[in-house]
N, C-alpha and C positions, 0 to 999 in steps of 0.2 A: 591594539587596534584603536582607531580613532572613533570619536563620538559619531562622526558621520557615517562610518562603516556600520556601526552597531544600530543606528537609527534606521538606515536603509534596510538592513537585515530584518529588522522588527516589522517594517512596512511590507517588504517583498515576500517574506515567509508565508503569510496567510494567503496572498495572492497566487503564489506558486501551488500551494495545497488545493486552493479552489480550482485552478486550471486543471490539476491533476485529477481531482474528482469529476470535473466536467468530461474530460477525456475518458475516464473509466465509464461513466454512465452512457456516453454516446458510442462506446466502442463496437457494440454489435450492429449499429446501423450506419455509422459513419466512420471515417478514419479515426483511429485512436484504440482504446482498449486497455487491457490490464497491464501489458508490458510497458508502454510508453507512459502510463499513468504512474506506474511503480518506479520507474527511472526518475521522472520528474519529482515525485515525493522524496525519493532518496537525495535528489540534488538540493531540495529545500533543507533537508536535515544536515547535509553535508555543508551547506553555507552556514548554518547555525554552528556547526562543529568547528569549522574553520575560524569563524569570527570570535566565538565565545569560549571555545575548548570542550573537551570531553566532559569535565565535571559539570558545567552548565546544562549540557544535553542530557546527561544522565540523571542529575539530581533535581534541577530546577524545571526543566522542560518535561521530562518523562516521569519524574517522581520516583525514580528508582534509587535507593540508597544501598550501600554496602561496598565491601572491599572488592579488589580484584580476585577473580577465581583462576583456576588453572588455565582456561582457554582465553583469557583476557579479562576486560572489565566485567563487572557483575551484569551489565546490561546485555551482554552477548547471549546469555541464557534465554533472555526474553525475545531477542531477535531470531534465535533458532527455533523457539516455539512458534513465532509468527510464520517462519518458513515451513515448519511441519504442518501447521493449521491450514496454510494456503494450499499446500500439496494435497492434503486430505480433501479440502473442498473441491479443487479442480479434478481429482480423480473421482470423487464422489458424484460429480455432476455426470460423469461418463457411465459410472456404474448404475446410477438410477435409470438412465436410458436403457441400459441392458435389461435391468429388472422389469422394465415396462415393455419389453420385447422389441425394442428398437436398436439400430446399431450404435456403437459407442460413440458418445458425444453428439447424438442426434439433437437437433434443435427443435423445440416446441415454442409456440407463441400463443399468449393469452391476452386478449383485448378486454379491458374492463371499461365499461361505458357509464355515462351519467355521473361523473364525478363533480364535485362542487367547483373546484378552480381549474383543473386540468381538462375536464369534459370527457377525455378519453386517455387511457393509459395503457401502454404496450408493455407486457411483461414476458421477456425472453429468457428461456433457459440457458441461453449463451452467456448471459450475465454472470451466472454462477461460475463457469469456467473462467471468465475475465477476472472475477473477484479472486478466485484462487490463484491465478498467474500474478495479479497485483500483490498479493500477500507474500508469495514466493519471491518475487523480485525485491520487495522491500526487505524481507528477512535476510535474504542472501546478501544483497548488496550492503546493507547496514552492518551486517556481521563482518563483511570483508573490510569495510571502511573502518570499523571500531577497532578490530584486531590490528590491522596494519597501522592505523593512526596511533595506537597505544605503544607501538614499538619504539 
């Protein structure tokens, strides 16, 4: 790859991640949410993977060292853990609502007032589900991308 491609990737990667996080945090109030934020995050990592290769993504960017394992590169195990953790978080958000006597995945909102910078902050339980979906999408798509790309 050319120097221009690598330089553009270094500039665009954090901007894509920032946009993904903005979509994740606004998802319960505005268009966006866990799914689209996860897809955008995977697109950023796919760009790095295409431009720099799997070794750069695995060792330099994510700090994972090790040889290939049976299911593909060593980093696949980490992606599967992200997938499982996201699934547990998303399901846990629904189970907590049941334990509190509400229907599965009921939303609750808490407003925190008189904060120094934000003045008011809205905390919604729907964010827990969005966060779980975000991690499931990242774990699943990066696993697929890594295993297929390693072939």
